C-alpha positions in Angstrom: 0.4 0.1 0.0 3.0 2.1 1.1 4.9 1.5 -2.6 5.8 4.8 -4.9 4.7 3.5 -8.5 5.4 7.0 -9.8 6.9 10.3 -8.7 4.8 13.1 -10.1 1.8 14.1 -8.1 -0.7 16.2 -10.1 -2.4 19.2 -8.9 -5.8 17.0 -8.1 -4.5 14.9 -6.4 -2.7 17.6 -4.2 -6.0 19.9 -4.0 -7.7 15.9 -2.7 -4.7 15.3 0.0 -5.3 18.9 1.1 -9.2 18.6 1.5 -8.7 15.2 3.3 -6.3 16.6 5.8 -8.5 20.0 5.9 -5.5 22.2 4.6 -6.9 25.5 3.7 -4.8 26.9 -0.1 -2.6 28.9 2.2 -1.7 26.3 4.5 -0.8 23.8 1.4 1.1 26.5 -0.3 3.0 26.8 2.8 3.8 22.9 3.2 4.7 23.0 -0.4 7.3 25.8 -0.3 8.6 24.0 2.4 9.1 20.5 0.9 10.6 22.7 -2.2 13.5 24.3 0.1 14.3 20.8 1.3 14.7 19.7 -2.0 11.8 17.2 -1.7 9.7 17.7 -4.6 10.3 20.2 -7.4 7.3 22.1 -10.1 6.2 19.7 -12.8 4.9 22.5 -15.1 1.7 21.8 -15.5 1.7 18.4 -14.5 1.7 19.4 -10.3 5.0 18.3 -8.8 7.4 16.0 -9.1 9.2 14.0 -6.2 13.2 14.4 -6.2 15.3 11.2 -5.1 15.8 12.9 -1.8 11.4 13.2 -1.5 11.2 9.6 -2.4 13.8 8.4 0.0 12.1 10.9 3.0 8.8 8.9 2.4 10.2 5.5 2.0 11.8 6.4 5.6 8.3 7.7 6.8 6.5 4.9 5.6 8.7 2.5 7.1 8.8 4.3 10.7 4.8 4.2 10.8 5.0 0.3 10.1 7.4 -0.5 12.8 6.1 1.6 15.0 2.6 -0.2 14.4 4.0 -3.3 14.9 5.8 -2.0 18.2 2.9 -1.0 20.0 0.5 -3.7 18.9 3.6 -6.0 20.2 4.8 -4.5 23.0 2.1 -1.7 24.3 -0.8 -4.5 23.7 -2.9 -2.1 21.3 -5.5 -3.4 19.4 -4.5 -2.8 15.8 -7.3 -0.6 15.1 -6.7 1.7 17.4 -2.6 2.7 17.0 -2.7 4.5 13.2 -3.6 8.0 15.4 -0.7 8.0 17.6 1.4 6.5 14.3 0.7 9.3 12.4 2.1 11.7 15.3 5.4 9.9 15.4 6.1 8.7 12.4 7.9 11.6 10.7 9.8 12.0 13.9 11.5 8.9 14.8 15.6 9.1 15.2 17.9 6.4 13.4 18.8 5.2 17.0 15.5 4.3 17.5 14.7 3.2 14.6 17.3 -0.1 15.4 16.0 0.2 19.0 12.1 -0.7 17.7 13.9 -2.8 14.8 15.8 -5.3 17.4 13.2 -5.2 19.8 10.8 -6.9 17.4 13.3 -9.5 15.8 13.6 -10.6 19.4 10.1 -11.3 19.4 10.3 -12.5 15.9 8.3 -10.0 14.2 9.1 -9.6 10.4 10.4 -6.5 10.2 9.0 -4.1 7.2 10.8 -4.0 4.1 13.7 -1.3 3.6 13.0 -0.9 -0.1 13.9 2.5 -0.7 15.2 3.5 2.6 18.7 4.4 2.6 21.1 2.4 5.2 
């Protein structure tokens, strides 16, 4: 579900995501500007925006961190899978590499299969 099949995001897709997230047009503009400044995306003329290699790698990392933290909460905190998504969304972007390694070690020790590192730089 988290695999990226293309790197161009159309203007319609951007508007749909903004609507789902409750973002106003000015807030959406600021997010897009911030991602451009960080080198995560670039304009794709009339088509919308295109993720850079750095943007693709960051997306893969956040997606994997999401899966790791979700699995940790289910395995260690005894939280039902249907109840972890909200808290995972708050944490997935800020997990340090050190904490990710600790999560991996703890989950491995329990025999949990870890999410694929595809697209995530080591």
